[in-house]
N, C-alpha and C positions, 0 to 999 in steps of 0.2 A: 504494500500500500504506500502510495506516495504522500508527501505532505499535502498536496492539493486534494487528494481523496479524503484525508483525515479532516481537513478544514471544512470540506463540503458536508461531512457527516455531522458536524457540530450542530446543525439546525435540525437534525433528525431526532425526533422524540424517542425513538426506539434504540438509538445508539448507546451502548453501555459505556458511558464516559466517566462515571463516578465510582471511586473506590468505596468500600464499606465505611471506612473512617470518614471520608469526605461527605458521604451521604448522611451518616448519623449526625455529623456536625451541622449540615445544612438544615436538617429536620429538628435539630436540638433534641436529640434522643440518644439512646445507647445503641451500640452495635448488637447487643442482645435483642433489642426490640426488632431490628431488621432481620436477625436470624429467626425470631419467632414468626415473622410474616412469611419467611421461606418455609418454615416447618408447617405452617397453616396452609401452605401452597397457594397463598394469595399472589405472591410475586416470586418468580424464580430468576434470580440474577444470573447473568452469564458469568462464565469463569475465564479468567485470563490464562495464558499459557502456564503460569506459575500456580494456578488454582485459586487465585484471589477473586472474590466476588466483585462484579461490576454492575452498577445500576444505571438505568436510563432515566431520562427526565419523566417519562410516562410512569415508570415504576415509583419514582419519588413522589409524584402527585398522588398515587394510590396510597403510598405509605403515609403521606401527610394527612390524607382523609381519615385513615385508621387512627392515626395519632390524635387527631381532633376528637374523634368519638371516644377513645380511651381516656383522654384528658377530661371528658365530661362524665366519666364513670362507667362507661360501657366495657364489659370484659373483652379482651382482645379477640377471643374466638367469635363472639357475637358481632364485634366491629368488623371483622373480616367478612362474615356472612352478609352483613348489611351492605358493605361496599360491593360485594359480588352481585347482590340482588339489584342494587342501584345501577350497576353497569349493565346487567341483563335487561333491566327496564329501559334504559336509555337506548340500547341496541334495538329492542323490540319497537320502540316508538319511532326510531329512524327507519326501520324496515316498513312499518305501517305507513309512514308518510310517503315513502317511495311508491308503495302499492297504490296509495290514494292518488298520487300525481299521475301514475301510469293509467289508472282507471279513468281519471278525469280527461286525460289527453286522448283516450281512445273512445270515449263515450260519444254517441251521435248528438248533434246539436238539438236542443230543446225546441219544439215547435211552438209558435206563438198563437 
């Protein structure tokens, strides 16, 4: 990978650019919290050649949402489930909107 390729990927939300230490620092949490999210299978960080966890911005947003719920007293397992359900709901709404647009564009014009 060239330097140009690396710089181009910095805008990619799925690019695993952050080490566990940096991710924990950014979220103001512990590395154990991030490990717990991995154990709950909410996020699966990629691994570097040396086996170190690397997180993407997308994964950090998910972790931040869980952290917010946990900070308000929700157990981590429940917070992970809530985030998963929120994500599934958002995807279902997106798909429904696409179907609605497709149906509206293929519907015959209403007669007056």
